[in-house]
HTML snippet that shows the backbone in 3Dmol.js (N, CA, C, O; Angstrom):
<script src="https://3Dmol.org/build/3Dmol-min.js"></script>
<div id="view" style="width:600px;height:400px;position:relative"></div>
<script>
const pdb = `
ATOM      1  N   SER A   1     -37.745 -92.572 152.589  1.00  0.00           N
ATOM      2  CA  SER A   1     -36.970 -93.684 153.119  1.00  0.00           C
ATOM      3  C   SER A   1     -37.906 -94.798 153.564  1.00  0.00           C
ATOM      4  O   SER A   1     -38.939 -94.522 154.174  1.00  0.00           O
ATOM      5  N   PRO A   2     -37.569 -96.054 153.273  1.00  0.00           N
ATOM      6  CA  PRO A   2     -38.441 -97.165 153.653  1.00  0.00           C
ATOM      7  C   PRO A   2     -38.623 -97.326 155.151  1.00  0.00           C
ATOM      8  O   PRO A   2     -39.615 -97.911 155.587  1.00  0.00           O
ATOM      9  N   TYR A   3     -37.688 -96.820 155.954  1.00  0.00           N
ATOM     10  CA  TYR A   3     -37.843 -97.033 157.393  1.00  0.00           C
ATOM     11  C   TYR A   3     -39.067 -96.316 157.943  1.00  0.00           C
ATOM     12  O   TYR A   3     -39.551 -96.659 159.021  1.00  0.00           O
ATOM     13  N   LEU A   4     -39.575 -95.322 157.215  1.00  0.00           N
ATOM     14  CA  LEU A   4     -40.780 -94.610 157.662  1.00  0.00           C
ATOM     15  C   LEU A   4     -42.003 -95.524 157.648  1.00  0.00           C
ATOM     16  O   LEU A   4     -42.953 -95.293 158.397  1.00  0.00           O
ATOM     17  N   ASP A   5     -41.992 -96.552 156.812  1.00  0.00           N
ATOM     18  CA  ASP A   5     -43.091 -97.506 156.736  1.00  0.00           C
ATOM     19  C   ASP A   5     -42.676 -98.900 157.186  1.00  0.00           C
ATOM     20  O   ASP A   5     -43.289 -99.884 156.773  1.00  0.00           O
ATOM     21  N   ALA A   6     -41.673 -99.001 158.004  1.00  0.00           N
ATOM     22  CA  ALA A   6     -41.146-100.299 158.425  1.00  0.00           C
ATOM     23  C   ALA A   6     -42.192-101.146 159.141  1.00  0.00           C
ATOM     24  O   ALA A   6     -42.125-102.374 159.101  1.00  0.00           O
ATOM     25  N   ALA A   7     -43.145-100.512 159.788  1.00  0.00           N
ATOM     26  CA  ALA A   7     -44.186-101.263 160.507  1.00  0.00           C
ATOM     27  C   ALA A   7     -45.043-102.089 159.558  1.00  0.00           C
ATOM     28  O   ALA A   7     -45.681-103.051 159.986  1.00  0.00           O
ATOM     29  N   LYS A   8     -45.069-101.732 158.283  1.00  0.00           N
ATOM     30  CA  LYS A   8     -45.882-102.443 157.294  1.00  0.00           C
ATOM     31  C   LYS A   8     -45.114-103.580 156.606  1.00  0.00           C
ATOM     32  O   LYS A   8     -45.715-104.387 155.897  1.00  0.00           O
ATOM     33  N   ILE A   9     -43.816-103.649 156.807  1.00  0.00           N
ATOM     34  CA  ILE A   9     -42.988-104.643 156.116  1.00  0.00           C
ATOM     35  C   ILE A   9     -43.108-105.994 156.811  1.00  0.00           C
ATOM     36  O   ILE A   9     -42.988-106.088 158.032  1.00  0.00           O
ATOM     37  N   ARG A  10     -43.343-107.027 156.028  1.00  0.00           N
ATOM     38  CA  ARG A  10     -43.421-108.395 156.557  1.00  0.00           C
ATOM     39  C   ARG A  10     -42.453-109.335 155.843  1.00  0.00           C
ATOM     40  O   ARG A  10     -42.168-110.425 156.338  1.00  0.00           O
ATOM     41  N   THR A  11     -41.954-108.926 154.699  1.00  0.00           N
ATOM     42  CA  THR A  11     -41.051-109.747 153.902  1.00  0.00           C
ATOM     43  C   THR A  11     -39.640-109.688 154.486  1.00  0.00           C
ATOM     44  O   THR A  11     -39.156-108.601 154.801  1.00  0.00           O
ATOM     45  N   PRO A  12     -38.971-110.834 154.638  1.00  0.00           N
ATOM     46  CA  PRO A  12     -37.585-110.804 155.108  1.00  0.00           C
ATOM     47  C   PRO A  12     -36.732-109.865 154.240  1.00  0.00           C
ATOM     48  O   PRO A  12     -36.905-109.790 153.023  1.00  0.00           O
ATOM     49  N   MET A  13     -35.812-109.155 154.895  1.00  0.00           N
ATOM     50  CA  MET A  13     -35.043-108.147 154.171  1.00  0.00           C
ATOM     51  C   MET A  13     -33.569-108.215 154.533  1.00  0.00           C
ATOM     52  O   MET A  13     -33.195-108.320 155.701  1.00  0.00           O
ATOM     53  N   LEU A  14     -32.752-108.152 153.504  1.00  0.00           N
ATOM     54  CA  LEU A  14     -31.312-108.037 153.653  1.00  0.00           C
ATOM     55  C   LEU A  14     -30.948-106.592 153.338  1.00  0.00           C
ATOM     56  O   LEU A  14     -31.098-106.143 152.202  1.00  0.00           O
ATOM     57  N   VAL A  15     -30.475-105.871 154.334  1.00  0.00           N
ATOM     58  CA  VAL A  15     -30.090-104.467 154.168  1.00  0.00           C
ATOM     59  C   VAL A  15     -28.577-104.442 153.980  1.00  0.00           C
ATOM     60  O   VAL A  15     -27.827-104.891 154.846  1.00  0.00           O
ATOM     61  N   ILE A  16     -28.136-103.911 152.838  1.00  0.00           N
ATOM     62  CA  ILE A  16     -26.710-103.818 152.535  1.00  0.00           C
ATOM     63  C   ILE A  16     -26.375-102.342 152.361  1.00  0.00           C
ATOM     64  O   ILE A  16     -27.036-101.628 151.608  1.00  0.00           O
ATOM     65  N   HIS A  17     -25.340-101.896 153.067  1.00  0.00           N
ATOM     66  CA  HIS A  17     -25.046-100.465 153.017  1.00  0.00           C
ATOM     67  C   HIS A  17     -23.555-100.202 153.049  1.00  0.00           C
ATOM     68  O   HIS A  17     -22.803-100.874 153.755  1.00  0.00           O
ATOM     69  N   GLY A  18     -23.141 -99.212 152.272  1.00  0.00           N
ATOM     70  CA  GLY A  18     -21.775 -98.712 152.290  1.00  0.00           C
ATOM     71  C   GLY A  18     -21.731 -97.378 153.012  1.00  0.00           C
ATOM     72  O   GLY A  18     -22.595 -96.527 152.799  1.00  0.00           O
ATOM     73  N   ALA A  19     -20.739 -97.190 153.859  1.00  0.00           N
ATOM     74  CA  ALA A  19     -20.644 -95.956 154.647  1.00  0.00           C
ATOM     75  C   ALA A  19     -20.427 -94.724 153.785  1.00  0.00           C
ATOM     76  O   ALA A  19     -20.783 -93.616 154.187  1.00  0.00           O
ATOM     77  N   LYS A  20     -19.846 -94.904 152.599  1.00  0.00           N
ATOM     78  CA  LYS A  20     -19.564 -93.770 151.726  1.00  0.00           C
ATOM     79  C   LYS A  20     -20.674 -93.549 150.691  1.00  0.00           C
ATOM     80  O   LYS A  20     -20.455 -92.900 149.667  1.00  0.00           O
ATOM     81  N   ASP A  21     -21.848 -94.086 150.962  1.00  0.00           N
ATOM     82  CA  ASP A  21     -22.994 -93.916 150.070  1.00  0.00           C
ATOM     83  C   ASP A  21     -23.555 -92.513 150.261  1.00  0.00           C
ATOM     84  O   ASP A  21     -24.107 -92.191 151.314  1.00  0.00           O
ATOM     85  N   TYR A  22     -23.410 -91.686 149.237  1.00  0.00           N
ATOM     86  CA  TYR A  22     -23.904 -90.316 149.334  1.00  0.00           C
ATOM     87  C   TYR A  22     -25.313 -90.178 148.775  1.00  0.00           C
ATOM     88  O   TYR A  22     -25.903 -89.100 148.851  1.00  0.00           O
ATOM     89  N   ARG A  23     -25.861 -91.250 148.217  1.00  0.00           N
ATOM     90  CA  ARG A  23     -27.244 -91.243 147.729  1.00  0.00           C
ATOM     91  C   ARG A  23     -28.216 -91.568 148.850  1.00  0.00           C
ATOM     92  O   ARG A  23     -29.282 -90.963 148.963  1.00  0.00           O
ATOM     93  N   VAL A  24     -27.832 -92.529 149.675  1.00  0.00           N
ATOM     94  CA  VAL A  24     -28.673 -92.949 150.796  1.00  0.00           C
ATOM     95  C   VAL A  24     -27.814 -92.848 152.055  1.00  0.00           C
ATOM     96  O   VAL A  24     -26.868 -93.618 152.220  1.00  0.00           O
ATOM     97  N   PRO A  25     -28.130 -91.912 152.938  1.00  0.00           N
ATOM     98  CA  PRO A  25     -27.324 -91.776 154.157  1.00  0.00           C
ATOM     99  C   PRO A  25     -27.306 -93.073 154.965  1.00  0.00           C
ATOM    100  O   PRO A  25     -28.324 -93.754 155.092  1.00  0.00           O
ATOM    101  N   VAL A  26     -26.149 -93.396 155.501  1.00  0.00           N
ATOM    102  CA  VAL A  26     -25.975 -94.646 156.229  1.00  0.00           C
ATOM    103  C   VAL A  26     -26.936 -94.751 157.406  1.00  0.00           C
ATOM    104  O   VAL A  26     -27.335 -95.854 157.780  1.00  0.00           O
ATOM    105  N   GLY A  27     -27.302 -93.649 157.980  1.00  0.00           N
ATOM    106  CA  GLY A  27     -28.251 -93.655 159.092  1.00  0.00           C
ATOM    107  C   GLY A  27     -29.607 -94.207 158.702  1.00  0.00           C
ATOM    108  O   GLY A  27     -30.298 -94.802 159.528  1.00  0.00           O
ATOM    109  N   GLN A  28     -29.995 -94.013 157.444  1.00  0.00           N
ATOM    110  CA  GLN A  28     -31.288 -94.542 156.992  1.00  0.00           C
ATOM    111  C   GLN A  28     -31.258 -96.060 156.905  1.00  0.00           C
ATOM    112  O   GLN A  28     -32.235 -96.719 157.262  1.00  0.00           O
ATOM    113  N   GLY A  29     -30.153 -96.622 156.435  1.00  0.00           N
ATOM    114  CA  GLY A  29     -30.034 -98.072 156.386  1.00  0.00           C
ATOM    115  C   GLY A  29     -30.029 -98.678 157.780  1.00  0.00           C
ATOM    116  O   GLY A  29     -30.676 -99.696 158.025  1.00  0.00           O
ATOM    117  N   ALA A  30     -29.297 -98.050 158.691  1.00  0.00           N
ATOM    118  CA  ALA A  30     -29.243 -98.535 160.067  1.00  0.00           C
ATOM    119  C   ALA A  30     -30.614 -98.410 160.734  1.00  0.00           C
ATOM    120  O   ALA A  30     -31.042 -99.314 161.452  1.00  0.00           O
ATOM    121  N   ALA A  31     -31.301 -97.291 160.497  1.00  0.00           N
ATOM    122  CA  ALA A  31     -32.637 -97.097 161.085  1.00  0.00           C
ATOM    123  C   ALA A  31     -33.618 -98.136 160.555  1.00  0.00           C
ATOM    124  O   ALA A  31     -34.434 -98.664 161.310  1.00  0.00           O
ATOM    125  N   LEU A  32     -33.540 -98.431 159.250  1.00  0.00           N
ATOM    126  CA  LEU A  32     -34.419 -99.446 158.682  1.00  0.00           C
ATOM    127  C   LEU A  32     -34.166-100.793 159.349  1.00  0.00           C
ATOM    128  O   LEU A  32     -35.114-101.471 159.745  1.00  0.00           O
ATOM    129  N   PHE A  33     -32.916-101.185 159.477  1.00  0.00           N
ATOM    130  CA  PHE A  33     -32.595-102.466 160.092  1.00  0.00           C
ATOM    131  C   PHE A  33     -33.087-102.530 161.539  1.00  0.00           C
ATOM    132  O   PHE A  33     -33.664-103.534 161.956  1.00  0.00           O
ATOM    133  N   GLN A  34     -32.863-101.474 162.293  1.00  0.00           N
ATOM    134  CA  GLN A  34     -33.326-101.449 163.690  1.00  0.00           C
ATOM    135  C   GLN A  34     -34.844-101.557 163.774  1.00  0.00           C
ATOM    136  O   GLN A  34     -35.372-102.265 164.631  1.00  0.00           O
ATOM    137  N   ASP A  35     -35.545-100.855 162.885  1.00  0.00           N
ATOM    138  CA  ASP A  35     -37.005-100.940 162.889  1.00  0.00           C
ATOM    139  C   ASP A  35     -37.482-102.323 162.490  1.00  0.00           C
ATOM    140  O   ASP A  35     -38.448-102.828 163.060  1.00  0.00           O
ATOM    141  N   LEU A  36     -36.824-102.944 161.524  1.00  0.00           N
ATOM    142  CA  LEU A  36     -37.198-104.305 161.143  1.00  0.00           C
ATOM    143  C   LEU A  36     -37.043-105.246 162.334  1.00  0.00           C
ATOM    144  O   LEU A  36     -37.890-106.110 162.559  1.00  0.00           O
ATOM    145  N   GLN A  37     -35.978-105.081 163.085  1.00  0.00           N
ATOM    146  CA  GLN A  37     -35.790-105.898 164.282  1.00  0.00           C
ATOM    147  C   GLN A  37     -36.889-105.618 165.304  1.00  0.00           C
ATOM    148  O   GLN A  37     -37.425-106.540 165.919  1.00  0.00           O
ATOM    149  N   ARG A  38     -37.215-104.354 165.478  1.00  0.00           N
ATOM    150  CA  ARG A  38     -38.240-103.976 166.458  1.00  0.00           C
ATOM    151  C   ARG A  38     -39.592-104.579 166.096  1.00  0.00           C
ATOM    152  O   ARG A  38     -40.350-104.982 166.978  1.00  0.00           O
ATOM    153  N   PHE A  39     -39.896-104.643 164.805  1.00  0.00           N
ATOM    154  CA  PHE A  39     -41.170-105.198 164.343  1.00  0.00           C
ATOM    155  C   PHE A  39     -41.079-106.699 164.053  1.00  0.00           C
ATOM    156  O   PHE A  39     -41.992-107.282 163.468  1.00  0.00           O
ATOM    157  N   GLU A  40     -39.969-107.316 164.467  1.00  0.00           N
ATOM    158  CA  GLU A  40     -39.750-108.759 164.363  1.00  0.00           C
ATOM    159  C   GLU A  40     -39.831-109.289 162.926  1.00  0.00           C
ATOM    160  O   GLU A  40     -40.333-110.384 162.674  1.00  0.00           O
ATOM    161  N   VAL A  41     -39.323-108.478 162.000  1.00  0.00           N
ATOM    162  CA  VAL A  41     -39.212-108.902 160.605  1.00  0.00           C
ATOM    163  C   VAL A  41     -37.844-109.568 160.452  1.00  0.00           C
ATOM    164  O   VAL A  41     -36.837-108.986 160.858  1.00  0.00           O
ATOM    165  N   PRO A  42     -37.782-110.768 159.879  1.00  0.00           N
ATOM    166  CA  PRO A  42     -36.476-111.398 159.678  1.00  0.00           C
ATOM    167  C   PRO A  42     -35.584-110.504 158.810  1.00  0.00           C
ATOM    168  O   PRO A  42     -35.938-110.177 157.678  1.00  0.00           O
ATOM    169  N   ALA A  43     -34.434-110.117 159.345  1.00  0.00           N
ATOM    170  CA  ALA A  43     -33.563-109.193 158.612  1.00  0.00           C
ATOM    171  C   ALA A  43     -32.103-109.439 158.976  1.00  0.00           C
ATOM    172  O   ALA A  43     -31.775-109.882 160.076  1.00  0.00           O
ATOM    173  N   LYS A  44     -31.252-109.137 158.021  1.00  0.00           N
ATOM    174  CA  LYS A  44     -29.798-109.149 158.209  1.00  0.00           C
ATOM    175  C   LYS A  44     -29.267-107.815 157.717  1.00  0.00           C
ATOM    176  O   LYS A  44     -29.870-107.173 156.857  1.00  0.00           O
ATOM    177  N   TYR A  45     -28.126-107.400 158.273  1.00  0.00           N
ATOM    178  CA  TYR A  45     -27.511-106.125 157.903  1.00  0.00           C
ATOM    179  C   TYR A  45     -26.065-106.384 157.514  1.00  0.00           C
ATOM    180  O   TYR A  45     -25.288-106.929 158.298  1.00  0.00           O
ATOM    181  N   LEU A  46     -25.712-105.991 156.305  1.00  0.00           N
ATOM    182  CA  LEU A  46     -24.351-106.139 155.801  1.00  0.00           C
ATOM    183  C   LEU A  46     -23.807-104.739 155.539  1.00  0.00           C
ATOM    184  O   LEU A  46     -24.343-104.004 154.710  1.00  0.00           O
ATOM    185  N   TYR A  47     -22.750-104.376 156.242  1.00  0.00           N
ATOM    186  CA  TYR A  47     -22.217-103.019 156.223  1.00  0.00           C
ATOM    187  C   TYR A  47     -20.775-103.027 155.726  1.00  0.00           C
ATOM    188  O   TYR A  47     -19.943-103.810 156.185  1.00  0.00           O
ATOM    189  N   PHE A  48     -20.503-102.138 154.781  1.00  0.00           N
ATOM    190  CA  PHE A  48     -19.154-101.991 154.238  1.00  0.00           C
ATOM    191  C   PHE A  48     -18.669-100.570 154.540  1.00  0.00           C
ATOM    192  O   PHE A  48     -19.152 -99.622 153.922  1.00  0.00           O
ATOM    193  N   PRO A  49     -17.725-100.398 155.475  1.00  0.00           N
ATOM    194  CA  PRO A  49     -17.299 -99.054 155.864  1.00  0.00           C
ATOM    195  C   PRO A  49     -16.570 -98.275 154.778  1.00  0.00           C
ATOM    196  O   PRO A  49     -16.499 -97.048 154.848  1.00  0.00           O
ATOM    197  N   ASP A  50     -16.022 -98.967 153.768  1.00  0.00           N
ATOM    198  CA  ASP A  50     -15.256 -98.237 152.748  1.00  0.00           C
ATOM    199  C   ASP A  50     -15.839 -98.405 151.339  1.00  0.00           C
ATOM    200  O   ASP A  50     -15.115 -98.288 150.350  1.00  0.00           O
ATOM    201  N   GLU A  51     -17.131 -98.676 151.250  1.00  0.00           N
ATOM    202  CA  GLU A  51     -17.805 -98.755 149.953  1.00  0.00           C
ATOM    203  C   GLU A  51     -18.864 -97.654 149.867  1.00  0.00           C
ATOM    204  O   GLU A  51     -19.218 -97.033 150.869  1.00  0.00           O
ATOM    205  N   ASN A  52     -19.361 -97.426 148.650  1.00  0.00           N
ATOM    206  CA  ASN A  52     -20.385 -96.400 148.474  1.00  0.00           C
ATOM    207  C   ASN A  52     -21.708 -97.068 148.096  1.00  0.00           C
ATOM    208  O   ASN A  52     -22.050 -98.115 148.645  1.00  0.00           O
ATOM    209  N   HIS A  53     -22.453 -96.469 147.162  1.00  0.00           N
ATOM    210  CA  HIS A  53     -23.759 -97.003 146.773  1.00  0.00           C
ATOM    211  C   HIS A  53     -23.632 -98.352 146.073  1.00  0.00           C
ATOM    212  O   HIS A  53     -24.527 -99.193 146.163  1.00  0.00           O
ATOM    213  N   TRP A  54     -22.530 -98.551 145.385  1.00  0.00           N
ATOM    214  CA  TRP A  54     -22.253 -99.828 144.718  1.00  0.00           C
ATOM    215  C   TRP A  54     -21.083-100.488 145.411  1.00  0.00           C
ATOM    216  O   TRP A  54     -20.099 -99.826 145.743  1.00  0.00           O
ATOM    217  N   ILE A  55     -21.180-101.782 145.630  1.00  0.00           N
ATOM    218  CA  ILE A  55     -20.089-102.534 146.239  1.00  0.00           C
ATOM    219  C   ILE A  55     -19.160-102.956 145.097  1.00  0.00           C
ATOM    220  O   ILE A  55     -19.545-103.759 144.247  1.00  0.00           O
ATOM    221  N   LEU A  56     -17.934-102.414 145.077  1.00  0.00           N
ATOM    222  CA  LEU A  56     -17.056-102.577 143.922  1.00  0.00           C
ATOM    223  C   LEU A  56     -15.774-103.361 144.175  1.00  0.00           C
ATOM    224  O   LEU A  56     -15.211-103.933 143.242  1.00  0.00           O
ATOM    225  N   SER A  57     -15.309-103.398 145.404  1.00  0.00           N
ATOM    226  CA  SER A  57     -14.069-104.113 145.693  1.00  0.00           C
ATOM    227  C   SER A  57     -14.272-105.610 145.454  1.00  0.00           C
ATOM    228  O   SER A  57     -15.263-106.172 145.920  1.00  0.00           O
ATOM    229  N   PRO A  58     -13.352-106.270 144.735  1.00  0.00           N
ATOM    230  CA  PRO A  58     -13.540-107.696 144.428  1.00  0.00           C
ATOM    231  C   PRO A  58     -13.800-108.572 145.661  1.00  0.00           C
ATOM    232  O   PRO A  58     -14.665-109.447 145.623  1.00  0.00           O
ATOM    233  N   GLY A  59     -13.067-108.346 146.738  1.00  0.00           N
ATOM    234  CA  GLY A  59     -13.300-109.128 147.952  1.00  0.00           C
ATOM    235  C   GLY A  59     -14.670-108.867 148.555  1.00  0.00           C
ATOM    236  O   GLY A  59     -15.330-109.779 149.053  1.00  0.00           O
ATOM    237  N   HIS A  60     -15.088-107.606 148.502  1.00  0.00           N
ATOM    238  CA  HIS A  60     -16.400-107.258 149.039  1.00  0.00           C
ATOM    239  C   HIS A  60     -17.526-107.813 148.174  1.00  0.00           C
ATOM    240  O   HIS A  60     -18.587-108.172 148.683  1.00  0.00           O
ATOM    241  N   ILE A  61     -17.292-107.881 146.873  1.00  0.00           N
ATOM    242  CA  ILE A  61     -18.296-108.467 145.975  1.00  0.00           C
ATOM    243  C   ILE A  61     -18.514-109.939 146.330  1.00  0.00           C
ATOM    244  O   ILE A  61     -19.646-110.422 146.307  1.00  0.00           O
ATOM    245  N   GLN A  62     -17.438-110.648 146.655  1.00  0.00           N
ATOM    246  CA  GLN A  62     -17.575-112.049 147.051  1.00  0.00           C
ATOM    247  C   GLN A  62     -18.415-112.180 148.321  1.00  0.00           C
ATOM    248  O   GLN A  62     -19.269-113.060 148.417  1.00  0.00           O
ATOM    249  N   VAL A  63     -18.170-111.305 149.291  1.00  0.00           N
ATOM    250  CA  VAL A  63     -18.951-111.310 150.533  1.00  0.00           C
ATOM    251  C   VAL A  63     -20.406-110.976 150.226  1.00  0.00           C
ATOM    252  O   VAL A  63     -21.318-111.618 150.746  1.00  0.00           O
ATOM    253  N   TRP A  64     -20.623-109.959 149.369  1.00  0.00           N
ATOM    254  CA  TRP A  64     -21.977-109.546 148.989  1.00  0.00           C
ATOM    255  C   TRP A  64     -22.745-110.724 148.407  1.00  0.00           C
ATOM    256  O   TRP A  64     -23.855-111.024 148.847  1.00  0.00           O
ATOM    257  N   TYR A  65     -22.151-111.401 147.406  1.00  0.00           N
ATOM    258  CA  TYR A  65     -22.840-112.522 146.756  1.00  0.00           C
ATOM    259  C   TYR A  65     -23.062-113.688 147.709  1.00  0.00           C
ATOM    260  O   TYR A  65     -24.142-114.280 147.714  1.00  0.00           O
ATOM    261  N   ALA A  66     -22.067-114.027 148.513  1.00  0.00           N
ATOM    262  CA  ALA A  66     -22.218-115.142 149.449  1.00  0.00           C
ATOM    263  C   ALA A  66     -23.342-114.859 150.445  1.00  0.00           C
ATOM    264  O   ALA A  66     -24.140-115.744 150.751  1.00  0.00           O
ATOM    265  N   THR A  67     -23.404-113.632 150.949  1.00  0.00           N
ATOM    266  CA  THR A  67     -24.450-113.255 151.901  1.00  0.00           C
ATOM    267  C   THR A  67     -25.814-113.263 151.226  1.00  0.00           C
ATOM    268  O   THR A  67     -26.778-113.801 151.771  1.00  0.00           O
ATOM    269  N   PHE A  68     -25.893-112.673 150.052  1.00  0.00           N
ATOM    270  CA  PHE A  68     -27.157-112.601 149.308  1.00  0.00           C
ATOM    271  C   PHE A  68     -27.693-114.000 148.986  1.00  0.00           C
ATOM    272  O   PHE A  68     -28.876-114.277 149.184  1.00  0.00           O
ATOM    273  N   LEU A  69     -26.826-114.869 148.494  1.00  0.00           N
ATOM    274  CA  LEU A  69     -27.266-116.222 148.140  1.00  0.00           C
ATOM    275  C   LEU A  69     -27.649-117.035 149.381  1.00  0.00           C
ATOM    276  O   LEU A  69     -28.611-117.802 149.336  1.00  0.00           O
ATOM    277  N   ASN A  70     -26.914-116.880 150.486  1.00  0.00           N
ATOM    278  CA  ASN A  70     -27.291-117.557 151.728  1.00  0.00           C
ATOM    279  C   ASN A  70     -28.631-117.046 152.246  1.00  0.00           C
ATOM    280  O   ASN A  70     -29.443-117.821 152.750  1.00  0.00           O
ATOM    281  N   PHE A  71     -28.857-115.752 152.122  1.00  0.00           N
ATOM    282  CA  PHE A  71     -30.128-115.156 152.554  1.00  0.00           C
ATOM    283  C   PHE A  71     -31.284-115.753 151.751  1.00  0.00           C
ATOM    284  O   PHE A  71     -32.310-116.131 152.317  1.00  0.00           O
ATOM    285  N   LEU A  72     -31.112-115.836 150.427  1.00  0.00           N
ATOM    286  CA  LEU A  72     -32.154-116.431 149.588  1.00  0.00           C
ATOM    287  C   LEU A  72     -32.354-117.911 149.894  1.00  0.00           C
ATOM    288  O   LEU A  72     -33.488-118.379 149.998  1.00  0.00           O
ATOM    289  N   ASP A  73     -31.261-118.640 150.037  1.00  0.00           N
ATOM    290  CA  ASP A  73     -31.366-120.062 150.381  1.00  0.00           C
ATOM    291  C   ASP A  73     -32.173-120.249 151.667  1.00  0.00           C
ATOM    292  O   ASP A  73     -32.997-121.157 151.771  1.00  0.00           O
ATOM    293  N   HIS A  74     -31.925-119.386 152.629  1.00  0.00           N
ATOM    294  CA  HIS A  74     -32.600-119.500 153.918  1.00  0.00           C
ATOM    295  C   HIS A  74     -34.093-119.154 153.806  1.00  0.00           C
ATOM    296  O   HIS A  74     -34.944-119.896 154.298  1.00  0.00           O
ATOM    297  N   HIS A  75     -34.401-118.031 153.162  1.00  0.00           N
ATOM    298  CA  HIS A  75     -35.785-117.543 153.158  1.00  0.00           C
ATOM    299  C   HIS A  75     -36.640-118.079 152.009  1.00  0.00           C
ATOM    300  O   HIS A  75     -37.867-118.040 152.092  1.00  0.00           O
ATOM    301  N   VAL A  76     -36.026-118.568 150.959  1.00  0.00           N
ATOM    302  CA  VAL A  76     -36.796-119.118 149.835  1.00  0.00           C
ATOM    303  C   VAL A  76     -36.812-120.646 149.881  1.00  0.00           C
ATOM    304  O   VAL A  76     -37.860-121.271 149.719  1.00  0.00           O
ATOM    305  N   LEU A  77     -35.655-121.229 150.099  1.00  0.00           N
ATOM    306  CA  LEU A  77     -35.552-122.687 150.079  1.00  0.00           C
ATOM    307  C   LEU A  77     -35.725-123.330 151.454  1.00  0.00           C
ATOM    308  O   LEU A  77     -35.927-124.540 151.559  1.00  0.00           O
ATOM    309  N   GLY A  78     -35.645-122.508 152.513  1.00  0.00           N
ATOM    310  CA  GLY A  78     -35.799-123.038 153.861  1.00  0.00           C
ATOM    311  C   GLY A  78     -34.541-123.647 154.440  1.00  0.00           C
ATOM    312  O   GLY A  78     -34.599-124.312 155.474  1.00  0.00           O
ATOM    313  N   ASP A  79     -33.402-123.436 153.796  1.00  0.00           N
ATOM    314  CA  ASP A  79     -32.134-123.943 154.325  1.00  0.00           C
ATOM    315  C   ASP A  79     -31.764-123.185 155.601  1.00  0.00           C
ATOM    316  O   ASP A  79     -32.219-122.065 155.831  1.00  0.00           O
ATOM    317  N   GLU A  80     -30.941-123.815 156.414  1.00  0.00           N
ATOM    318  CA  GLU A  80     -30.468-123.152 157.625  1.00  0.00           C
ATOM    319  C   GLU A  80     -29.560-121.995 157.238  1.00  0.00           C
ATOM    320  O   GLU A  80     -28.760-122.114 156.310  1.00  0.00           O
ATOM    321  N   TRP A  81     -29.682-120.857 157.958  1.00  0.00           N
ATOM    322  CA  TRP A  81     -28.830-119.692 157.693  1.00  0.00           C
ATOM    323  C   TRP A  81     -27.391-120.068 157.969  1.00  0.00           C
ATOM    324  O   TRP A  81     -27.074-120.665 158.999  1.00  0.00           O
ATOM    325  N   GLN A  82     -26.533-119.715 157.044  1.00  0.00           N
ATOM    326  CA  GLN A  82     -25.106-119.931 157.232  1.00  0.00           C
ATOM    327  C   GLN A  82     -24.376-118.622 156.987  1.00  0.00           C
ATOM    328  O   GLN A  82     -24.459-118.028 155.912  1.00  0.00           O
ATOM    329  N   ARG A  83     -23.668-118.196 158.001  1.00  0.00           N
ATOM    330  CA  ARG A  83     -22.861-116.983 157.843  1.00  0.00           C
ATOM    331  C   ARG A  83     -21.767-117.271 156.828  1.00  0.00           C
ATOM    332  O   ARG A  83     -21.067-118.275 156.952  1.00  0.00           O
ATOM    333  N   PRO A  84     -21.603-116.405 155.817  1.00  0.00           N
ATOM    334  CA  PRO A  84     -20.548-116.626 154.814  1.00  0.00           C
ATOM    335  C   PRO A  84     -19.180-116.737 155.472  1.00  0.00           C
ATOM    336  O   PRO A  84     -18.862-115.985 156.394  1.00  0.00           O
ATOM    337  N   GLY A  85     -18.386-117.666 154.998  1.00  0.00           N
ATOM    338  CA  GLY A  85     -17.069-117.903 155.559  1.00  0.00           C
ATOM    339  C   GLY A  85     -16.141-116.704 155.460  1.00  0.00           C
ATOM    340  O   GLY A  85     -15.177-116.599 156.218  1.00  0.00           O
ATOM    341  N   LEU A  86     -16.424-115.800 154.530  1.00  0.00           N
ATOM    342  CA  LEU A  86     -15.551-114.639 154.354  1.00  0.00           C
ATOM    343  C   LEU A  86     -15.794-113.560 155.411  1.00  0.00           C
ATOM    344  O   LEU A  86     -15.010-112.617 155.519  1.00  0.00           O
ATOM    345  N   LEU A  87     -16.861-113.684 156.184  1.00  0.00           N
ATOM    346  CA  LEU A  87     -17.147-112.662 157.209  1.00  0.00           C
ATOM    347  C   LEU A  87     -16.428-112.959 158.498  1.00  0.00           C
ATOM    348  O   LEU A  87     -16.555-112.206 159.463  1.00  0.00           O
TER     349      LEU A  87
END
`;
const viewer = $3Dmol.createViewer("view");
viewer.addModel(pdb, "pdb");
viewer.setStyle({}, {cartoon: {color: "spectrum"}});
viewer.zoomTo();
viewer.render();
</script>
């Protein structure tokens, strides 16, 4: 799990997790996000309580893309972070 090496991470990270993900336990995603915060790495956490490893619901896909693109705009282009309107 990446959270074991979170102290070495410096790149901004968007952690996206579905509660029904049986490949990666939800606790690992939450632990990674908490460690990123502890080590002052710019990070956001997007959690879907009724999705699994892949985000498949059409409404959730819209939220996923809006969040992902805003995250990139902020960290690559330097734009101000904007919370997606769908959240």
